[in-house]
N, C-alpha and C positions, 0 to 999 in steps of 0.2 A: 555701485555706491557702497555696498557692504564690504567689498574687497578693499576699498580705500579706508574705510572706518575701522576695520578689524585690527590692524596693527596699532592704531592709537588706543583703542579700547583695551587690547592686551597689555600695552605698556602702562596704561592707567591702572589696571588691575594689579600688574606686577609691582609697580612702584607703591601702590596703596598697601599691599601686603608687606613689602619690604620695609618701607619707611613708616608705615602706620602701625604695624604689628610686630614684626620681627625685631627691628632695631630698638624700639622702646622696650620690648620685652627683655632683650639681652642687656641693655643698659640698666634696667630696673633690677634684674637678677644680679648683675655685678655689684651695683650699689648696695643691695641687701646683704651681699656676702662681705664686702670690703668695709662699708660704712653704714651698718644697720641703724645706729642711733640717728645719724644725720638724715638718712633716707626716710626715716619715719617721723621727721619733724623735730628732732632733738627734744622730745617730750621729757618732762621732769615729773616724777611720781612722788606723792606723799601719802602714806597710808593706803597704798594700792590704787589711788585715784590720781588722775592727771591734775597736777597743780599749775601747769603752764608749759611753755617752751622756753628753753634757755636762749633762743634766738629772737623772741618777740616780746617787746615790752608790754606791761600791763599796769593798770592803775592800782596804787596802794595809797589810801587816804588816811588810814588810822594812824595816830601818833606813835604807836609802838612799832611801826614799820618804816623802813627807808623808802623814800619816794623817788620815782623815776623822773626823768626830764619831762617837760611838758610835751603833749602830743597834739598834732594838728590832723591826725588821721580820723576822719569822720566828724560829725557834729559835736560829739561829746568826747572825742579823743579815744585813742587806743582801739579803734575799730579796724581789725585786720583786713576786712573786706574793702576798706577805703584808705588803704595805705598810701601815703603821699604827704609831701610837705605842703605848706600853705601857699607857697609861691609868692609871698609878700616880699617886696623889695625893701632895702634898708631905709628908704624915704617914705614908706607906707605908714600913714598915721595909725592904721589898724594894728600893724605890727608894733609900732612904738607904744601904743596903749596897752597891748597885750604884754609886752615885756615889762612895762611899768607896773602893771597889775601883778605879774608873777613876782617881781622884785619886792613889792610891798607885802604880798602874801608870805614870801619866804622870810622876809625880815621879821614879820610878826610871829610866824610859826617857829622859826629857829632862834628868835630873840637875839639877832645879831645886827650890827651896824656896819660891819666890814664889807669890802667889795665881795660880790657874789660871783661864783664861776659862771661862765656863759651857759653851760649846760643846765643850770637851774632856771634859766630864763627863756631859753629858745628851744624849739622843737627840732628834732633831727630831720634829715631829708625824707625818711620814710614815715616819720611820726611814730615809729614803733621800736626805737632803739632800746634794747634791754639793759644798757649800761649807763652809768653815771661816772663822772671823773672821781678820782680819789678825794679831791678837794671838796666836791659836793657831798660825798658820803661823810667825810670828816666833819663838815659843818652840821650835818644832821645827827651825828652821834650823840650829843648831849640830850637832845629831845628824846631819842630812842631809849637812851639809858634811863632817863627819868620814868618814861612810860613802862619800861620793863623792870624797873627796880634793880637795875644793875649799875655797876660803876662805868663811868665814861671811858676809863682806861680799858676795861674789858670789851666794850663795844668797839673802841678804836682798834684793839688788837684783832678783833674779828674782821673789821674793815681791811686791815693790813693783810690778813690771811686770804681774803677774797679778792685782793687787788691783782688783776691780771696784767702782765707786762706787755710790751710791744710785741707784735707778731714778728717772728724771725729776728727779734732783737732790735729792729729798726723801723718796722712799719706800724703806723698808727700811734696811739697814745695809750698810756696805762689807763685801765678802766676797772670798774666794779660791776658785776652782774647783780642787779637789784633783786631779781627773783631768788637766785641762789643764796644771796646774803640773808634775805628775809626768811627763807626756809631754815637756814642754819640758826637764825635768831630764835625761831620757834622751837628748835631742837635743844639749844643750849640754855635759853632763858624763857621757858614756857610761861605763858600768861596764866595767872591764877584767877579763877572765876568765883 
């Protein structure tokens, strides 16, 4: 019996070491050498402390900050351990109600009556998208300017500076990373207390 089991046990041990230890170790070492920032979560530091990740959205609710798109990740949103969309379909009354509530909130906070960009009203597939569209950021600029005591033109210039183009020139849409923009706001237009 052992004679028949030993080849299977040896192969299990060999493949466990090869695919469970050696391969992940080599890939991790290569990633640490070639892409150290991405391999460590694309963390962004402010004052020596982690302010967040440039790849994961987080909630900003104060008027002096740009707000990200709504999140369906977790019960309160922006929960990285519960990443995922709401899976509500276009005919779902719950989704319709949530979009209407987001629209009303945005219209009141931003003091606008114009059409709102879709990313101000709907969550991304992961619920943790760190970007907003340039149109969304531009609509928020007057509120941020008033709260920061800056000119709207200066805030719009900052939005333009932080607008990322399409990947490879044709993939995706232009976008603005909310965390990076808000950190730059704190640097250029610090809040007086």
